[in-house]
Structure formats: C-alpha cells, structure tokens
C-alpha positions, -999 to +999 in steps of 0.1 A: -108+095+357-092+083+324-063+104+312-067+114+276-038+104+253-038+112+216-038+081+195-023+083+160-028+052+138+004+051+117+002+030+086+033+016+069+024+011+033+052-002+012+067-033-002+062-050-035+040-081-025+058-102-049+043-135-038+009-121-049+018-113-085+003-108-111-023-087-091+004-071-069+028-050-090+055-024-079+030+005-086+000-015-072+015-033-043-004-057-019-021-030+002-042-020-027-055-054-036-092-056-033-108-085-014-141-101-021-160-074-001-146-048-024-123-031+002-085-030-001-062-042+025-051-004+030-087+006+035-092-020+061-060-009+079-071+027+079-105+019+092-091-005+118-072+025+134-098+053+125-127+039+143-108+037+176-115+061+204-090+088+210-080+090+174-073+126+163-057+118+128-041+092+108-004+091+096+006+070+066+041+064+056+043+055+019+062+058-014+054+093-030+043+075-061+015+058-041+000+088-022-027+095-047-039+059-048-038+060-009-058+092-008-084+077-032-088+047-011-093+066+020-119+089+004-139+059-005-142+049+032-139+082+050-176+083+059-176+050+077-161+061+111-192+078+125-192+114+135-154+117+127-135+139+102-099+129+105-070+146+090-048+122+069-012+131+072+013+116+049+051+111+050+063+103+015+095+083+009+114+086-024+123+049-019+120+024+007+146+022+036+129-003+059+108+003+090+133+018+112+136+051+092+098+051+086+090+049+123+117+074+132+103+099+107+068+092+122+078+096+158+096+129+149+065+142+131+040+132+158+063+146+185+065+179+168+029+182+161+012+165+190+039+163+216+061+136+229+031+121+249+011+113+218+008+077+211+017+060+179-003+028+168+020+014+141-001-009+117+010-027+086-011-018+055-012-054+042-024-073+073-059-085+078-076-086+113-109-103+115-119-095+150-122-056+154-135-059+190-107-080+202-082-057+183-097-025+201-093-043+236-057-051+226-050-016+217-065-004+250-042-026+269-012-015+247-020+022+255-019+015+292+015+000+289+026+027+265+016+053+291+039+036+315+068+044+290+069+009+272+075+000+238+047-023+231+044-050+205+014-072+197+020-110+200-004-133+182-015-164+199-003-191+175-028-218+162-002-238+141+035-241+137+041-213+111+077-211+098+071-178+079+069-155+110+092-145+137+083-153+173+082-137+207+090-157+238+068-140+266+057-142+302+025-123+304+032-088+292+070-093+296+091-100+265+119-126+273+134-126+238+126-122+200+135-152+178+140-155+141+117-175+117+122-212+129+123-245+110+092-267+113+105-287+143+114-256+163+082-240+154+063-271+166+081-269+200+073-232+203+037-237+198+035-268+221+053-248+249+026-222+251+054-196+258+057-182+222+037-158+202+039-148+165+055-113+160+028-094+144+050-063+133+024-040+150+035-016+178+022+011+203+044+037+220+046+073+230+066+094+205+090+106+230+097+071+242+105+058+208+128+089+201+148+082+233+151+045+224+163+054+189+188+077+204+201+050+227+204+020+201+206+036+167+215+072+170+227+074+134+194+065+120+176+091+142+202+118+135+201+111+096+162+110+096+161+143+116+185+159+090+164+146+062+131+160+076+148+194+080+156+194+043+123+182+031+093+200+019+057+199+032+023+209+019-010+210+036-046+216+028-081+208+039-080+175+058-045+165+046-009+172+051+022+158+033+059+157+041+079+147+011+112+134+023+144+148+005+158+120-017+195+129-014+195+130+024+171+100+028+197+080+008+221+085+038+197+069+063+207+034+072+183+006+058+172-013+089+141-028+105+127-015+138+129-051+151+167-051+146+174-015+153+155-011+186+130-037+197+155-067+201+179-044+218+158-025+242+150-036+279+119-015+278+096-037+256+063-051+265+040-074+245+002-078+245-008-114+237-040-114+216-062-135+194-077-111+169-079-131+137-047-118+123-031-127+089-004-111+068-019-125+037+015-137+025+005-158-005-023-167-029-031-197-007-037-174+023-058-150+003-077-178-013-086-191+021-107-160+027-132-172+000-157-199+011-151-233-006-176-252-026-181-290-021-151-299-042-128-275-021-126-249-049-125-212-041-138-190-070-137-153-076-152-143-110-167-162-139-153-198-140-165-229-157-152-262-141-152-298-149-138-324-126-117-299-106-110-299-069-091-279-044-082-250-067-083-212-061-093-194-092-095-156-097-106-138-128-123-104-128-125-098-166-126-130-185-142-166-183-116-192-171-123-229-179-106-256-160-108-294-167-094-323-147-070-305-125-066-301-087-046-282-061-038-252-084-039-215-081-049-198-113-050-160-113-060-141-145-053-105-152-057-085-184-020-087-192-007-118-172-018-151-160-004-173-131-008-210-128+009-225-096+008-256-074-010-245-042+018-260-022+042-239-041+024-205-037+052-189-018+075-194-048+056-170-070+081-144-057+107-160-081+086-152-112+083-115-099+121-114-093+129-128-128+105-102-144+122-074-125+156-087-135+148-088-171+132-053-170+098-066-180+069-040-173+047-068-159+065-067-126+059-028-124+027-019-140-008-031-149-023-025-181-044+000-163-021+026-147-031+050-119-022+086-120-030+115-097-056+127-122-072+093-129-063+062-149-052+051-185-055+016-198-035+004-228-060-012-252-037-022-280-003-012-294+020-021-321+047-005-344+043+032-343+008+033-327-008+028-292-045+031-282-053+041-247-086+045-226-082+076-204-104+084-174-100+118-158-115+125-124-140+154-119-121+188-117-088+171-123-061+182-148-031+167-164+000+188-168+009+213-194+031+191-214+047+183-249+059+152-268+088+154-292+082+120-310+044+114-310+011+130-320-022+121-303-058+120-315-084+124-285-119+112-289-144+119-260-165+090-251-184+105-222-181+138-203-165+171-217-129+179-220-112+212-217-082+212-239-052+235-244-037+227-279-009+251-287-022+286-283-059+275-285-082+266-256-113+246-265-140+224-252-146+190-267-179+174-262-190+136-262-185+122-296-161+150-307-124+148-312-092+169-314-057+164-328-024+172-309+006+174-332+040+165-319+059+193-305+026+213-293+021+223-257-012+207-246-032+200-215-063+180-208-087+190-180-121+177-169-142+207-160-172+187-151-188+168-122-186+135-138-156+113-149-142+122-184-137+091-205-118+093-239-099+072-263-064+084-271-047+072-303-009+078-303+012+076-335+049+083-340+084+068-341+086+066-303+057+061-279+074+056-245+060+073-214+092+091-209+086+112-240+070+140-220+082+174-212+062+191-184+059+229-181+031+232-154+019+206-130-004+208-099+010+175-086+045+188-082+061+169-110+078+198-127+114+202-113+118+235-093 
C-alpha cells in the first residue's frame, strides 16, 4: 500500500532575466514573460506542480514587489487543475539572497506547517518543460528517493555540448560529483561519455532532511534565516498565506546558492536522470526557437512585413515591424524600447541591461505599462510639467488614501465608474465625467464595480516623480507602521 507523503511544489521566482531585455525588466522579470500560447513561464511552473498527485498547496518564494503579479498569474490558471482548490502560500523577500536562504526559509515553513516528513519539490519559475508525463514520472521516482532520506536533484539527459549549464557526473541515481560550466571541448567530452547530465536546478527532498543538511553544512545560513522568520510578519486569508521577511534581519543572511552551500558538500544526494523537454529559456534565441519557422527560417510573433529576410526572430506585439535584406537577427519591439541583435550574440544582451542599470535608466526597471496591486498604469505621453497616463483599476480594488505635494491631477473616466475621495468630499464619477484633484488634497480612487475601471489621468506640476506620494491608508501594507 502506497504511503501518502505531502508534496509541496515550491517555486523560486526571482532574477532579472537580463538576457531577455527589453521584455524582461526588474519589475517584470523573465517568469512573467508570456509565450505564444498566452501563458507565462510562471503560470506553466505553477501548473506543472499543481496537477501532480499528493499536492496539498503551492509555495512561492519571490520578491515582495512581485507578489501581486504572481497572484494575478495564478488566478488566471487556477481552474485548470481539475477538482483541486489549492492554497497559494508565499514567502516574500525584500531583496534577493540567492537560492540557499530561499530554500532554507521554505523548508522551515513547510516543516512548521506540514511536518518534517512533507516533501518539497523545488522548481524554477523561468524554466520550460515540454513533457509533463515524463516530468510526473521523474517526480514520482524523486519522491521515492526523498522518502529514503535523500536530497534529490533532477539531471537532464544532454543532447548537445551546452557550455551554459553546470553538469552532474552520475552512475544511475548516484551522484559522483557536480562540475562547473565547462568550455566547449570539455562539454563535448562530457556528452560523449554518457556519464554526465545537465544540472537542472530542480530538487526534491523532505523538509526535515534539508534542515539537517543545512545545519551540517551551512549552520550560519539556517540560523540567520530562522531568526529572520521569527522577526517577520505573516498574513493569511481565503486560499492564500504570506510571510513577509524582515529586511533588517534578512540582510544578515549569507548570499549563497543551494548548490554551493549544501548539494556539492553533502554525501546524501541522489539524482534522477530524465528527458522531459527541459529548457531554461536563457536567451532570445532559445525563446525564439519555441516559435515554428517559415520557409526562410524566420520566426515571427506579431505583425511583421518582410522582404528578402532569412533566419530572423522578430517579435512585436503593438506595432508593425518591417525588415528588408537582413538575416540572422533578433528584433524585439516593445512600446518604449527596441532590441536589434545578431542571433549568435543573443547572450550578450545582458550587457545592454547592465549598462542601463548602471546609468540609472528606467528602461532596465519598468515598462511603459506598470503593474500595481490594484491594476496597471501606462504612461501615454510626458513632457515638461505634464504627464498623461492610462489607469486601469481591477474590480473592487482601491488605491491608497494619499496626497501629492507638487502635482495636481485631472481624472477622466473612460469606462466603468469611479468612487473618489477628494479632500473632505466623496463622489462617484461616471463614464465620460471627470474630477480635479488639487495638489495637497488627500484623495483616493476606488473601483466599486464588477468590471475594470479605465480612466485617463493628466498630471501637471513642477515635479511629477512617482516618489511624490504620501500614503495615509493602504490595504496593501505600503503605509509604514
């Protein structure tokens, strides 16, 4: 008779995805990129775990600024796992500290809530797995090994000498050694030998086993993470739970990967070799390869006009892109940035991202459409002393009660109805009506309806920065205690 063991898919959702700029930004990293089928990589990761047997809830470790986008993504696909209503638990980091602290926090939480025998299935939010059946079989094997007290990693059967991945030398389920990313000649030797697997960065283990291994190999990380959790605040509601890690104590947790901190040191590691159609989508070339090619080898997403073009990947979601007489290019068009790169140099896009970040350019951090807990805003146009935004507020959502020192705002409702606090007045603004918020007035915008509220905001004043905001009340916890 099968022994039931709780399985907790644990999704690590972080990183900048700098090689997928300009679609990937600091506040819209790679896991949130939508593929051609309309689903994001994060949604696919969540579904990958949620549909497995024995799953009782999901756990996501992510930056606290990304939790609302994550919840929105999960809400879109929550009905796909048949006959399941899963709790989505979150651990919210104030900043990234690599995978060892993230996994330590996850293991501590799971052990406290479900017991040390509960099994974590650690998944990266930005990987793609094409063969769900083979993946489920690999997880079943990993759970058998985890039940024997093993730390289990998933090794991908290599089909080419990839230099961008770490490798695992294995004999069946036994790990002989982990090796760093090799040069091409070494990678060719690894693949030819048949003894080496790609290190996927996915893991399966019982919570208590990981905690004991952390205590053995990196007790400072475990102790600092435990202290941080004790000083952190948690909230919960119907179908969700959040643990927001305290920033001051989290700063004291060492920045280290789980590979270096535990897996490479432990004598208690097993591997499941598998062929599951795995990819980490590490460049525009890899992402483009997911789109079928035409007779000239071009891969196209969006409206594109081509003349004498071959072997190009072109993506444009908003505008027509025309290309003439070019080959072997990546062309990515977004509303506020365009990337043109040689396909063979796609990995080097990270240097553009790094330079934008170094120079403080907003294009490394934000899109022209910015997601907020209550909805989105899109900057349509701006100039000296004015800015025009399109604002969309989710049904029943509300912005904070706030004030601006340096700008006034005109609000014009395009569709839906707005409930507005303006100074000491409360009013409803219907479609094709407007209201004016003078500088210095406390105000709040709320959507009381069942459909999205869409409005145009015209800002005017001597300073229009997003930091000119004083919050008095906020349902999303953005008012200091």
